[in-house]
C-alpha positions in Angstrom: 59.2 41.3 139.6 57.0 43.3 138.0 58.5 46.9 139.3 61.8 45.3 138.5 60.1 44.6 135.0 58.8 47.8 134.5 62.0 49.6 135.7 64.2 47.6 133.3 61.6 48.7 130.7 61.5 51.8 131.3 65.8 51.6 131.5 65.6 49.8 127.7 63.4 52.7 126.6 65.6 55.5 128.0 69.0 53.8 126.4 67.2 53.3 123.0 66.3 57.1 123.0 69.6 58.0 123.9 71.3 56.0 121.2 68.6 57.9 118.9 69.7 61.2 120.1 73.3 60.2 120.0 73.0 58.8 116.8 71.6 61.9 115.7 73.9 64.1 117.3 76.7 62.5 115.7 75.1 62.9 112.5 74.7 66.5 112.6 78.0 67.2 113.9 79.3 65.2 110.4 77.7 67.3 108.9 78.9 70.9 110.4 82.4 69.2 110.3 81.5 68.6 106.8 80.4 71.8 107.2 83.6 73.5 108.5 85.4 71.6 106.1 83.5 73.6 103.4 84.0 76.2 104.9 87.8 76.7 105.2 88.4 75.5 101.4 86.2 78.5 100.3 88.1 80.2 102.7 91.1 78.9 100.9 90.1 79.9 97.9 89.7 83.3 99.0 92.5 84.0 100.3 93.8 82.3 96.4 91.9 84.9 94.6 93.0 87.9 97.3 96.3 87.6 96.8 96.2 87.1 92.6 93.5 90.5 92.3 96.5 92.1 94.5 99.4 90.7 92.3 97.1 91.8 89.3 96.5 95.4 91.2 100.1 95.8 91.9 101.0 94.5 87.9 98.7 97.9 86.7 100.0 100.2 89.2 103.3 99.6 88.0 102.1 99.8 84.5 100.8 102.9 84.9 103.7 103.9 86.6 105.8 103.1 82.8 103.2 104.9 81.1 103.8 108.2 83.3 107.3 107.5 83.0 107.1 107.2 79.5 104.6 110.6 79.3 107.2 112.7 80.8 109.4 110.6 78.5 107.9 112.0 75.1 107.0 115.4 76.4 110.3 116.1 77.6 112.1 115.0 73.7 108.7 116.9 72.6 110.1 120.4 73.8 113.6 119.8 73.1 112.5 119.2 69.3 110.5 121.7 69.9 113.2 123.7 70.9 115.6 122.7 68.1 113.2 123.5 65.3 112.4 127.0 66.7 116.8 127.5 66.3 116.3 126.0 63.2 113.9 128.6 61.9 115.2 131.5 63.4 118.7 130.4 61.3 116.7 129.5 58.4 115.3 133.0 59.1 119.0 134.6 59.3 120.1 133.2 56.6 117.0 134.4 54.3 117.4 137.9 55.4 121.6 137.7 55.2 120.7 135.9 51.3 118.5 139.3 50.6 120.6 141.3 52.2 124.0 139.8 50.0 121.4 139.6 46.4 120.5 143.8 47.6 124.8 144.4 47.5 125.3 142.7 44.6 122.5 144.2 42.4 123.5 147.7 43.7 127.6 146.9 43.0 126.7 145.4 39.4 124.9 148.8 39.1 127.9 150.7 40.3 129.6 148.6 38.3 127.5 149.6 34.7 
């Protein structure tokens, strides 16, 4: 009888210890699940941030491309205007020379008339 009581007590102690271990393991499991959920949330936040940054990068690249195109257009316009200015200067020089020549001819003709 004593041996059976000791065995029952021992089994009861074992059951209590196992229940305690199981409770601790369940708590650890809950902590791990919470940690995993938090990490999952963090992954989603990071993915969202990455997507936003990729969109911002694309916008910046598009802006740079647009600016490059504008610079090219402005450079082309500048070169065209410089050519037009040179043509105007050449025309003015030619007209100035013609005026000088005509003035000289007129002066000579006036002298001949006198």
